[in-house]
LUMTORPA-568002 format. One record per atom (N, C-alpha, C, O): residue in one letter; atom name; z, y, x. Coordinates in pm, 1 decimal, decimal comma, m for minus. Last residue first. Layout:
// LUMTORPA-568002
   res   atom         c3         c2         c1
     A     CA          Z          Y          X
...
// end
This chain:
// LUMTORPA-568002
   res   atom         c3         c2         c1
     E      N    m1391,9    11775,8      654,4
     E     CA    m1434,7    11671,7      657,0
     E      C    m1370,1    11536,1      598,4
     E      O    m1430,3    11429,2      609,5
     D      N    m1160,3    11961,2      686,9
     D     CA    m1245,8    11998,0      580,0
     D      C    m1333,3    11861,2      540,3
     D      O    m1349,1    11831,5      421,9
     D      N    m1107,4    11931,5      943,8
     D     CA    m1003,5    11888,0      847,6
     D      C    m1078,8    11888,5      704,9
     D      O    m1044,0    11808,0      618,5
     N      N    m1308,7    12053,4     1087,4
     N     CA    m1237,2    11922,4     1097,8
     N      C    m1183,8    11838,7     1010,1
     N      O    m1199,2    11717,6      994,8
     D      N    m1281,5    12295,1     1027,1
     D     CA    m1421,6    12250,9      963,5
     D      C    m1377,7    12065,2      985,6
     D      O    m1413,5    11975,1      909,8
     R      N    m1046,5    12409,8     1132,4
     R     CA    m1054,7    12388,8     1001,0
     R      C    m1195,0    12318,4      935,2
     R      O    m1209,3    12294,1      815,4
     E      N    m1109,1    12338,0     1392,3
     E     CA     m998,6    12275,5     1356,1
     E      C    m1029,1    12265,8     1201,1
     E      O    m1038,1    12158,2     1141,8
     D      N    m1302,9    12535,1     1432,5
     D     CA    m1330,5    12370,2     1444,0
     D      C    m1252,2    12323,2     1397,9
     D      O    m1294,2    12229,6     1329,9
     R      N    m1217,1    12797,5     1368,6
     R     CA    m1248,3    12721,8     1345,3
     R      C    m1295,3    12587,0     1333,8
     R      O    m1323,8    12536,0     1225,5
     M      N     m990,0    12794,9     1610,1
     M     CA     m915,1    12759,4     1477,6
     M      C    m1034,3    12727,4     1380,3
     M      O    m1004,7    12642,0     1296,7
     A      N    m1156,1    12782,1     1786,6
     A     CA    m1066,2    12633,9     1791,9
     A      C    m1047,0    12677,2     1655,2
     A      O    m1087,1    12597,5     1570,4
     Q      N    m1317,6    13037,2     1740,0
     Q     CA    m1381,5    12926,9     1734,8
     Q      C    m1282,1    12810,7     1752,6
     Q      O    m1343,9    12707,9     1724,6
     D      N    m1041,4    13181,3     1818,7
     D     CA    m1086,4    13184,7     1702,3
     D      C    m1212,4    13108,7     1686,9
     D      O    m1229,2    13113,2     1565,0
     E      N     m987,0    13140,4     2085,5
     E     CA     m893,7    13112,4     1988,5
     E      C     m953,9    13091,3     1822,5
     E      O     m918,2    13010,3     1736,9
     K      N    m1220,2    13288,0     2188,6
     K     CA    m1218,3    13163,2     2166,4
     K      C    m1116,5    13085,6     2109,5
     K      O    m1141,7    12968,6     2080,6
     S      N    m1178,8    13514,4     2117,2
     S     CA    m1298,7    13438,3     2033,4
     S      C    m1291,8    13327,6     2060,5
     S      O    m1342,2    13243,9     1985,7
     V      N     m971,6    13609,1     2257,7
     V     CA     m940,3    13576,8     2110,7
     V      C    m1027,1    13533,3     2045,3
     V      O    m1005,9    13503,0     1927,8
     W      N    m1051,1    13579,5     2522,6
     W     CA     m967,7    13482,2     2485,7
     W      C     m963,2    13492,6     2319,0
     W      O     m951,7    13388,4     2254,6
     H      N    m1252,6    13742,3     2509,5
     H     CA    m1299,6    13627,0     2505,7
     H      C    m1179,8    13543,5     2503,9
     H      O    m1202,1    13424,4     2482,1
     W      N    m1099,2    14013,7     2447,3
     W     CA    m1203,2    13961,7     2380,6
     W      C    m1222,4    13821,2     2381,7
     W      O    m1214,0    13762,4     2273,9
     A      N     m917,5    13987,6     2683,2
     A     CA     m877,7    13968,0     2562,8
     A      C     m960,5    13941,3     2480,0
     A      O     m931,8    13843,1     2411,5
     N      N    m1152,9    14050,4     2878,0
     N     CA    m1066,1    13928,9     2913,4
     N      C    m1020,2    13907,8     2751,8
     N      O    m1078,3    13818,8     2689,7
     L      N    m1225,8    14277,6     2809,9
     L     CA    m1319,1    14155,5     2821,8
     L      C    m1251,6    14048,3     2806,3
     L      O    m1283,5    13957,4     2729,6
     C      N    m1017,4    14432,5     2873,0
     C     CA    m1058,0    14443,2     2707,4
     C      C    m1156,3    14337,0     2717,4
     C      O    m1178,4    14292,1     2604,9
     G      N     m956,0    14400,4     3134,0
     G     CA     m887,6    14388,7     3032,9
     G      C     m944,4    14362,7     2911,6
     G      O     m911,6    14261,5     2849,6
     L      N    m1241,1    14546,1     3245,7
     L     CA    m1167,4    14387,0     3253,2
     L      C    m1090,3    14338,9     3142,4
     L      O    m1133,6    14254,9     3063,6
     T      N    m1142,3    14799,4     3172,8
     T     CA    m1270,2    14720,6     3082,0
     T      C    m1239,6    14580,0     3129,1
     T      O    m1211,8    14497,2     3042,3
     L      N     m907,7    14849,8     3321,1
     L     CA     m894,8    14874,0     3167,6
     L      C    m1026,6    14768,9     3075,8
     L      O    m1019,0    14700,7     2973,6
     G      N    m1008,9    14827,4     3571,2
     G     CA     m920,8    14717,9     3514,3
     G      C     m878,1    14722,2     3369,2
     G      O     m826,8    14629,1     3307,2
     A      N    m1188,1    15040,3     3533,7
     A     CA    m1255,2    14902,3     3554,8
     A      C    m1153,8    14819,8     3517,7
     A      O    m1182,1    14733,2     3435,0
     M      N    m1017,7    15257,6     3501,8
     M     CA    m1119,7    15224,1     3399,3
     M      C    m1181,7    15076,2     3425,3
     M      O    m1219,5    15007,5     3330,5
     L      N     m848,5    15240,4     3776,4
     L     CA     m806,7    15263,6     3593,1
     L      C     m894,2    15188,9     3527,6
     L      O     m870,0    15073,1     3493,6
     L      N    m1080,2    15281,8     3988,9
     L     CA    m1021,7    15096,5     3927,1
     L      C     m917,3    15138,6     3801,4
     L      O     m908,7    15048,5     3718,0
     A      N    m1117,6    15550,5     3891,7
     A     CA    m1209,7    15456,6     3892,0
     A      C    m1174,6    15329,6     3852,4
     A      O    m1203,4    15269,4     3749,0
     L      N     m887,7    15659,6     3923,4
     L     CA     m945,0    15658,4     3799,5
     L      C    m1054,0    15550,4     3785,2
     L      O    m1072,5    15479,3     3686,4
     T      N     m828,0    15621,5     4206,7
     T     CA     m710,9    15557,6     4067,0
     T      C     m797,7    15569,5     3956,5
     T      O     m784,8    15476,2     3877,3
     W      N    m1046,5    15710,3     4334,1
     W     CA    m1022,7    15555,6     4329,1
     W      C     m935,2    15543,6     4239,1
     W      O     m951,7    15443,2     4169,8
     T      N     m986,8    15973,2     4293,8
     T     CA    m1109,5    15928,5     4217,5
     T      C    m1122,4    15778,4     4220,6
     T      O    m1189,5    15717,8     4137,0
     R      N     m825,7    16198,9     4355,0
     R     CA     m815,2    16087,2     4302,4
     R      C     m916,6    15981,2     4208,4
     R      O     m910,8    15935,4     4094,3
     G      N     m888,5    16325,6     4662,1
     G     CA     m869,7    16329,6     4531,5
     G      C     m815,8    16175,5     4476,2
     G      O     m779,7    16075,8     4538,7
     G      N     m922,2    16210,5     4954,3
     G     CA    m1037,7    16282,4     4873,0
     G      C     m998,9    16292,0     4705,3
     G      O    m1088,6    16263,0     4626,1
     P      N     m754,0    15995,8     5155,2
     P     CA     m790,0    16138,3     5085,6
     P      C     m908,4    16195,7     5063,5
     P      O     m988,3    16226,5     5152,0
     Y      N     m722,8    15678,4     5218,5
     Y     CA     m855,9    15764,9     5192,7
     Y      C     m863,9    15902,9     5131,7
     Y      O     m962,0    15933,7     5064,1
     R      N     m438,6    15610,9     5141,8
     R     CA     m524,7    15582,8     5244,6
     R      C     m649,6    15650,7     5271,2
     R      O     m660,4    15677,3     5390,9
     R      N     m423,5    15728,8     4855,3
     R     CA     m338,7    15743,9     4969,9
     R      C     m386,5    15721,2     5127,5
     R      O     m370,8    15805,1     5216,2
     D      N     m645,8    15595,6     4751,6
     D     CA     m658,0    15712,6     4742,3
     D      C     m538,8    15769,7     4847,7
     D      O     m573,6    15860,9     4922,6
     L      N     m569,7    15301,0     4739,8
     L     CA     m700,8    15356,4     4841,1
     L      C     m674,5    15461,5     4811,1
     L      O     m642,6    15473,5     4929,4
     W      N     m312,2    15327,2     4555,9
     W     CA     m317,2    15289,3     4747,8
     W      C     m442,6    15322,5     4793,8
     W      O     m439,4    15381,6     4901,8
     L      N     m477,1    15391,5     4349,7
     L     CA     m349,0    15488,6     4414,7
     L      C     m333,8    15419,2     4561,5
     L      O     m349,3    15481,6     4666,5
     G      N     m594,2    15164,0     4317,4
     G     CA     m664,1    15298,1     4306,4
     G      C     m569,6    15431,6     4403,1
     G      O     m597,2    15519,4     4484,8
     L      N     m388,8    14969,8     4303,0
     L     CA     m494,2    14985,9     4392,2
     L      C     m567,9    15126,0     4408,8
     L      O     m589,3    15179,2     4517,7
     A      N     m298,3    15088,0     4039,8
     A     CA     m204,1    15058,6     4173,2
     A      C     m281,2    15060,7     4305,7
     A      O     m251,1    15133,2     4400,6
     A      N     m517,5    15067,1     3861,0
     A     CA     m432,2    15189,6     3851,8
     A      C     m354,8    15158,9     4030,1
     A      O     m383,2    15234,0     4123,5
     G      N     m544,4    14774,1     3880,2
     G     CA     m650,0    14888,7     3913,6
     G      C     m588,0    14993,7     3936,3
     G      O     m598,4    15030,7     4053,2
     L      N     m268,6    14685,1     3763,4
     L     CA     m302,2    14648,8     3894,4
     L      C     m428,2    14735,6     3981,1
     L      O     m424,4    14761,4     4101,4
     L      N     m284,9    14810,4     3529,0
     L     CA     m190,5    14833,2     3612,6
     L      C     m244,5    14801,5     3756,8
     L      O     m258,7    14884,8     3846,3
     T      N     m510,7    14650,5     3397,2
     T     CA     m526,3    14794,0     3400,3
     T      C     m387,1    14879,4     3497,3
     T      O     m397,8    14998,3     3527,4
     P      N     m444,1    14370,6     3408,7
     P     CA     m538,2    14459,3     3505,6
     P      C     m562,0    14569,7     3524,7
     P      O     m616,7    14614,9     3625,2
     V      N     m234,3    14412,9     3263,5
     V     CA     m202,8    14365,7     3383,7
     V      C     m315,2    14395,0     3442,9
     V      O     m298,4    14455,7     3548,7
     V      N     m291,8    14494,9     2947,4
     V     CA     m199,7    14613,4     3040,2
     V      C     m215,1    14539,0     3194,3
     V      O     m205,7    14630,7     3275,9
     I      N     m462,4    14301,8     2866,6
     I     CA     m507,1    14461,3     2867,2
     I      C     m476,6    14520,3     2982,0
     I      O     m542,9    14570,5     3072,7
     S      N     m293,2    14066,1     2846,2
     S     CA     m392,4    14078,6     2913,9
     S      C     m483,5    14185,9     2942,6
     S      O     m572,0    14174,6     3027,4
     W      N      m78,5    14199,9     2714,8
     W     CA      m53,4    14183,8     2829,2
     W      C     m196,2    14122,2     2919,0
     W      O     m202,0    14132,3     3041,5
     G      N     m199,4    14204,6     2423,1
     G     CA     m148,4    14321,9     2505,4
     G      C     m140,2    14314,0     2650,6
     G      O     m186,9    14406,5     2717,0
     V      N     m232,1    13944,7     2403,8
     V     CA     m356,7    14021,2     2396,1
     V      C     m313,1    14158,3     2485,2
     V      O     m371,6    14204,4     2583,2
     V      N       45,5    13862,2     2392,7
     V     CA      m56,5    13786,0     2482,5
     V      C     m197,3    13831,4     2498,8
     V      O     m274,7    13781,5     2580,5
     G      N      141,1    14017,4     2178,6
     G     CA      191,0    14008,2     2292,1
     G      C       94,9    13958,1     2410,0
     G      O       79,3    14024,9     2512,2
     M      N      m47,6    13892,6     1955,8
     M     CA      m22,6    14053,6     2022,8
     M      C       16,2    14082,7     2121,0
     M      O      m43,9    14169,8     2183,8
     L      N       83,8    13670,4     1954,7
     L     CA      m37,8    13663,2     1979,7
     L      C      m86,4    13792,1     2028,5
     L      O     m157,0    13801,9     2128,9
     G      N      377,9    13731,7     1908,8
     G     CA      312,6    13656,7     2020,3
     G      C      190,0    13693,3     2072,7
     G      O      169,1    13734,6     2186,7
     L      N      334,4    13834,5     1629,9
     L     CA      384,8    13902,2     1720,6
     L      C      336,2    13864,1     1843,2
     L      O      257,4    13939,7     1899,9
     G      N      230,9    13575,0     1510,6
     G     CA      137,5    13682,1     1522,6
     G      C      175,8    13809,4     1621,2
     G      O       90,7    13875,8     1680,3
     F      N      469,9    13409,1     1534,1
     F     CA      324,5    13411,9     1571,1
     F      C      210,4    13510,6     1587,9
     F      O      119,9    13511,2     1671,3
     W      N      625,6    13554,0     1385,1
     W     CA      635,8    13542,5     1553,4
     W      C      539,5    13501,0     1604,9
     W      O      505,5    13540,1     1716,6
     V      N      558,4    13546,4     1123,5
     V     CA      547,7    13673,5     1130,5
     V      C      564,9    13659,8     1355,9
     V      O      521,0    13743,5     1434,8
     G      N      371,1    13187,6     1099,7
     G     CA      466,3    13330,6     1072,3
     G      C      446,2    13417,8     1130,0
     G      O      344,3    13423,3     1198,8
     P      N      111,1    13015,5     1000,6
     P     CA      163,3    13108,3     1083,4
     P      C      258,3    13186,7     1063,7
     P      O      225,5    13281,3      992,0
     T      N      122,2    12737,3      744,6
     T     CA       82,2    12888,7      790,0
     T      C      161,2    12940,0      879,6
     T      O      282,2    12924,9      862,7
     A      N       67,3    12434,8      901,9
     A     CA      150,3    12515,3      837,2
     A      C       84,2    12671,8      874,4
     A      O       25,8    12713,0      974,6
     N      N     m138,9    12179,9      904,7
     N     CA     m175,3    12314,2      885,0
     N      C      m53,1    12444,6      837,4
     N      O      m80,0    12531,6      754,6
     R      N       23,8    11931,8      850,1
     R     CA      m50,3    11969,8      966,8
     R      C      m52,6    12134,0      995,7
     R      O       11,0    12195,9     1081,0
     Q      N       68,7    11985,6      582,6
     Q     CA      196,6    11962,3      717,3
     Q      C      153,3    11994,0      831,0
     Q      O      212,8    12066,1      911,0
     A      N     m171,7    12005,3      471,5
     A     CA      m66,8    12109,2      442,7
     A      C       35,7    12087,5      561,5
     A      O       75,4    12184,2      626,6
     K      N     m210,7    11726,3      482,0
     K     CA     m305,0    11809,0      566,8
     K      C     m222,5    11955,7      590,9
     K      O     m210,7    12009,2      701,2
     L      N      m52,7    11564,8      385,0
     L     CA      m74,9    11517,9      503,4
     L      C     m104,3    11672,8      597,5
     L      O      m61,1    11717,3      703,9
     K      N      m85,8    11626,7      111,5
     K     CA       m0,6    11717,8      118,1
     K      C       m5,7    11680,7      308,0
     K      O       39,8    11773,6      374,8
     R      N     m389,7    11571,1       72,5
     R     CA     m336,9    11704,3       43,2
     R      C     m236,7    11747,6      133,1
     R      O     m245,6    11843,8      209,4
     A      N     m328,7    11260,5       77,4
     A     CA     m394,7    11322,0      216,8
     A      C     m382,2    11490,8      205,3
     A      O     m366,1    11551,7      311,1
     A      N     m156,7    11263,2     m140,0
     A     CA     m129,8    11218,0       m3,6
     A      C     m173,9    11278,6      144,4
     A      O     m120,2    11316,6      248,4
     K      N     m367,4    11334,9     m327,3
     K     CA     m247,3    11393,9     m327,8
     K      C     m178,3    11382,8     m192,5
     K      O     m143,9    11485,7     m134,4
     V      N     m571,8    11138,5     m248,8
     V     CA     m600,8    11248,4     m245,4
     V      C     m448,0    11332,5     m246,9
     V      O     m426,7    11398,1     m144,9
     G      N     m417,3    10897,3     m329,5
     G     CA     m484,9    10917,5     m232,2
     G      C     m491,7    11049,6     m177,5
     G      O     m430,4    11079,9      m75,1
     V      N     m353,3    10921,6     m629,9
     V     CA     m245,8    10923,0     m537,5
     V      C     m296,3    10932,0     m380,0
     V      O     m212,1    10975,6     m301,5
     Q      N     m588,2    10893,7     m698,0
     Q     CA     m532,5    11031,5     m750,1
     Q      C     m396,8    11024,2     m617,4
     Q      O     m365,7    11112,6     m537,5
     E      N     m672,9    10649,3     m646,6
     E     CA     m777,7    10774,1     m569,5
     E      C     m681,9    10906,5     m585,3
     E      O     m689,5    11003,8     m510,4
     A      N     m509,0    10510,4     m829,4
     A     CA     m508,6    10474,7     m652,1
     A      C     m560,3    10603,5     m611,5
     A      O     m488,1    10670,9     m538,0
     L      N     m577,2    10596,4    m1072,8
     L     CA     m477,5    10605,6    m1017,2
     L      C     m447,9    10638,4     m855,4
     L      O     m397,2    10730,1     m790,7
     G      N     m845,1    10500,8    m1102,7
     G     CA     m818,2    10627,1    m1120,0
     G      C     m694,2    10655,0    m1050,9
     G      O     m700,7    10741,7     m963,9
     P      N     m808,2    10201,0    m1079,4
     P     CA     m874,7    10259,1     m984,0
     P      C     m823,7    10437,5     m951,0
     P      O     m785,9    10489,8     m846,2
     T      N     m464,7    10120,4    m1196,2
     T     CA     m598,9    10126,8    m1212,3
     T      C     m682,3    10217,8    m1092,4
     T      O     m619,6    10296,7    m1021,8
     I      N     m264,1     9859,9    m1099,3
     I     CA     m269,9     9993,9    m1088,3
     I      C     m436,4    10002,0    m1119,9
     I      O     m518,3     9918,2    m1082,1
     K      N      m51,6     9688,4    m1280,8
     K     CA     m166,4     9694,4    m1236,1
     K      C     m194,9     9816,0    m1204,4
     K      O     m151,5     9900,4    m1282,8
     P      N      302,0     9557,1    m1195,9
     P     CA      226,0     9635,0    m1265,3
     P      C       50,0     9652,5    m1209,0
     P      O       30,5     9626,6    m1090,2
     V      N      376,2     9246,7    m1242,3
     V     CA      328,7     9331,0    m1155,6
     V      C      223,7     9390,8    m1206,8
     V      O      114,8     9349,3    m1246,5
     K      N      569,3     9006,1    m1312,0
     K     CA      526,2     9137,6    m1374,2
     K      C      502,4     9256,4    m1294,4
     K      O      582,8     9348,2    m1277,9
     S      N      420,5     8676,8    m1346,7
     S     CA      480,3     8820,4    m1287,0
     S      C      458,6     8884,7    m1340,1
     S      O      364,7     8884,6    m1419,7
     T      N      436,8     8349,6    m1435,3
     T     CA      409,0     8475,7    m1494,2
     T      C      506,9     8592,7    m1417,5
     T      O      629,6     8599,6    m1424,5
     E      N      357,6     8041,4    m1364,4
     E     CA      426,5     8131,4    m1311,8
     E      C      356,0     8282,3    m1338,5
     E      O      254,1     8324,4    m1283,7
     E      N      394,4     7770,5    m1582,8
     E     CA      290,6     7864,8    m1525,9
     E      C      375,5     7992,7    m1489,6
     E      O      452,3     8043,2    m1571,4
     I      N      387,8     7428,9    m1553,6
     I     CA      476,7     7521,8    m1518,6
     I      C      388,0     7650,6    m1463,2
     I      O      329,3     7655,8    m1355,1
     M      N      286,7     7123,1    m1685,6
     M     CA      264,5     7255,7    m1580,8
     M      C      333,5     7358,0    m1615,5
     M      O      337,2     7376,3    m1737,1
// end
């Protein structure tokens, strides 16, 4: 009887676990790359525009109403403040939604 001997290296359970952990860590690092400077600048730009646009629209509407119905600058100031408030609430909502999405993603990656 001919006995076949093959030289297949035996993999110990400890080695397999270490390789699996390192591979999972590498994949997680590739998925969650650290955002760079451009990401931060883009985020500031989006937040800035979400405040500026409603503020300018409120001021423009206020100026139009003040020209149409004379009586000072009451419409301009009131709608400027309303647009600023609306823009800040919009930015706060958007940032909190993005923050929650990042937390959910981090929690899902930890599991």
